[in-house]
LUMLUM-344986 format. One line per field, with one value per atom (N, C-alpha, C): residue number from 1; atom name; x, y, z. Coordinates in pm, whole numbers, plus 50000, padded with zeros to 5 digits. Atoms other than C-alpha are relative to their C-alpha. Example, Ala and Ser with C-alpha at 12.3 -4.5 7.8 and 13.67 -1.06 7.14 Angstrom:
# residues 2
n <- [1  1  1  2  2  2]
atom <- [N  CA  C  N  CA  C]
X <- [50089  51230  50090  49918  51367  49923]
Y <- [49881  49550  50120  49881  49894  50109]
Z <- [50000  50780  50000  49994  50714  50073]
***
This chain:
# residues 81
n <- [1  1  1  2  2  2  3  3  3  4  4  4  5  5  5  6  6  6  7  7  7  8  8  8  9  9  9  10  10  10  11  11  11  12  12  12  13  13  13  14  14  14  15  15  15  16  16  16  17  17  17  18  18  18  19  19  19  20  20  20  21  21  21  22  22  22  23  23  23  24  24  24  25  25  25  26  26  26  27  27  27  28  28  28  29  29  29  30  30  30  31  31  31  32  32  32  33  33  33  34  34  34  35  35  35  36  36  36  37  37  37  38  38  38  39  39  39  40  40  40  41  41  41  42  42  42  43  43  43  44  44  44  45  45  45  46  46  46  47  47  47  48  48  48  49  49  49  50  50  50  51  51  51  52  52  52  53  53  53  54  54  54  55  55  55  56  56  56  57  57  57  58  58  58  59  59  59  60  60  60  61  61  61  62  62  62  63  63  63  64  64  64  65  65  65  66  66  66  67  67  67  68  68  68  69  69  69  70  70  70  71  71  71  72  72  72  73  73  73  74  74  74  75  75  75  76  76  76  77  77  77  78  78  78  79  79  79  80  80  80  81  81  81]
atom <- [N  CA  C  N  CA  C  N  CA  C  N  CA  C  N  CA  C  N  CA  C  N  CA  C  N  CA  C  N  CA  C  N  CA  C  N  CA  C  N  CA  C  N  CA  C  N  CA  C  N  CA  C  N  CA  C  N  CA  C  N  CA  C  N  CA  C  N  CA  C  N  CA  C  N  CA  C  N  CA  C  N  CA  C  N  CA  C  N  CA  C  N  CA  C  N  CA  C  N  CA  C  N  CA  C  N  CA  C  N  CA  C  N  CA  C  N  CA  C  N  CA  C  N  CA  C  N  CA  C  N  CA  C  N  CA  C  N  CA  C  N  CA  C  N  CA  C  N  CA  C  N  CA  C  N  CA  C  N  CA  C  N  CA  C  N  CA  C  N  CA  C  N  CA  C  N  CA  C  N  CA  C  N  CA  C  N  CA  C  N  CA  C  N  CA  C  N  CA  C  N  CA  C  N  CA  C  N  CA  C  N  CA  C  N  CA  C  N  CA  C  N  CA  C  N  CA  C  N  CA  C  N  CA  C  N  CA  C  N  CA  C  N  CA  C  N  CA  C  N  CA  C  N  CA  C  N  CA  C  N  CA  C  N  CA  C  N  CA  C  N  CA  C  N  CA  C  N  CA  C  N  CA  C]
X <- [50104  67146  49933  50039  67165  49919  50076  66994  49869  50138  66706  49931  50102  66627  49966  50042  66642  49890  50139  66396  49869  50141  66165  49954  50019  66189  49893  50039  66086  49838  50139  65787  49902  50095  65646  49976  50047  65657  49922  50107  65472  49880  50143  65208  49932  50078  65179  49962  50058  65146  49867  50136  64877  49890  50105  64693  49944  50047  64695  49901  50088  64580  49840  50123  64310  49905  50062  64198  49934  50059  64176  49886  50080  64014  49860  50119  63727  49946  50055  63687  49924  50072  63594  50050  49932  63823  50110  49910  64035  50137  49850  64416  50045  49954  64421  49951  50058  64196  50093  49893  64441  50112  49878  64745  49983  50040  64572  49997  50005  64515  50129  49857  64867  50110  49916  64997  50117  49901  65185  49917  50047  65124  49935  50057  64922  50105  49900  65227  50093  49940  65410  49931  50085  65130  49989  50013  65125  50133  49854  65509  50011  49986  65488  49915  50082  65192  50077  49931  65443  50087  49949  65620  49950  50072  65385  50087  49920  65681  50052  49964  65775  49911  50109  65471  50060  49934  65579  49887  50104  65391  49873  50121  65162  49925  50077  65069  49926  50069  64988  49882  50110  64752  49907  50103  64584  49934  50046  64546  49908  50078  64412  49864  50135  64160  49923  50078  64049  49939  50057  64008  49921  50084  63819  50098  49952  64104  50032  50007  64063  50066  49914  64223  50147  49826  64610  50026  49962  64622  49998  50029  64505  50104  49881  64741  50122  49862  65039  50009  50005  64944  50051  49990  64945  50161  49872  65254  50120  49883  65476  50042  49960  65484  50127]
Y <- [49914  11798  49930  50069  11630  49880  50108  11316  50046  49954  11514  50062  49983  11655  49900  50122  11335  49931  50069  11190  50091  49931  11482  49991  50012  11448  49871  50138  11090  50010  49964  11192  50051  49921  11440  49916  50089  11184  49898  50132  10923  50076  49908  11192  50023  50000  11275  49890  50103  10949  49929  50042  10849  50097  49900  11174  49958  50043  11065  49892  50125  10717  50045  49951  10880  50042  49920  11104  49905  50093  10816  49921  50106  10584  50063  49938  10848  50048  49977  10934  49871  50123  10569  49962  50038  10582  49918  50095  10295  50030  49978  10305  49963  50075  10100  50124  49881  10398  50108  49865  10677  49953  50025  10475  50004  49998  10402  50152  49868  10786  50073  49949  10870  49942  50065  10627  49917  50082  10396  49860  50125  10057  50036  49968  10007  49968  50033  09876  50136  49867  10208  50099  49908  10409  49977  50032  10225  50053  49946  10284  50145  49862  10649  50072  49972  10675  50005  50003  10602  50122  49859  10916  50078  49919  11156  50114  49913  11382  49948  50061  11141  49992  49972  11197  50117  49871  11438  50103  49887  11754  49958  50041  11607  49902  50112  11301  50064  49914  11542  50073  49933  11735  49906  50100  11420  49951  50035  11298  50089  49878  11629  50006  49994  11630  49891  50111  11272  50007  50017  11313  50117  49914  11638  50127  49894  11854  50114  49867  12202  50090  49889  12402  49964  49997  12469  49953  50038  12435  49815  50124  12071  49935  50065  11986  50017  49991  12133  49890  50094  11936  49858  50147  11605  49993  50033  11651  50089  49907  11937  50040  49966  11963  49904]
Z <- [50078  92371  49871  50106  92048  49981  49998  92148  50068  49962  92293  49867  50133  91951  49913  50065  91794  50057  49939  92037  49985  50029  92006  49860  50147  91633  49990  49980  91687  50063  49926  91920  49900  50081  91666  49887  50122  91370  50034  49928  91602  50012  49968  91698  49849  50163  91311  49945  50066  91212  50069  49938  91485  49957  50038  91390  49846  50118  91027  49987  49994  91099  50054  49942  91298  49895  50087  91036  49874  50090  90775  50040  49946  91005  49993  49962  91088  49859  50120  90710  49933  50074  90623  49873  50136  90321  50022  49996  90260  49955  50013  90271  49827  50129  89938  49901  50088  89779  49995  49999  89890  49932  50064  89787  49833  50154  89421  49958  50024  89407  49995  49999  89500  49906  50115  89231  50078  49952  89488  50061  49935  89649  50124  49864  89958  50114  49926  90119  50016  49979  90036  50067  49938  90148  50154  49845  90491  50040  49949  90525  50025  50004  90435  50110  49907  90685  50153  49885  90951  50041  49996  90877  49889  50096  90707  49923  50061  90620  49864  50111  90362  49879  50113  90137  49906  50100  89823  50015  50013  89778  49949  50085  89515  50083  49920  89734  50124  49908  90022  49937  50060  89796  49980  50023  89686  50098  49857  90031  50075  49939  90166  49933  50116  89845  50054  49984  89929  50142  49856  90306  50031  50003  90243  50115  49897  90467  49919  50052  90380  50065  49904  90670  50015  50028  90618  50143  49874  91006  50017  49998  90989  49923  50107  90693  50075  49953  90880  50126  49893  91192  49959  50044  91010  49936  50077  90751  50020  49995  90855  50152  49872  91236  50050]
***
């Protein structure tokens, strides 16, 4: 049972990462710009995108502001599910 939970967490993280990548791509905003707004390097931003739960609350707020994500449900789908 323990293995199943870990596998499911990995799937959710992958789905969240793919969803975040899609939202960024659809917005037309460059990762470099988002990284600069968050105060981190592009490389760090890209690494965090692979696991959106690793962003700080402040970084999440900045990303959502820049990507114009206003709905709580969409924010939760990307960063907290």
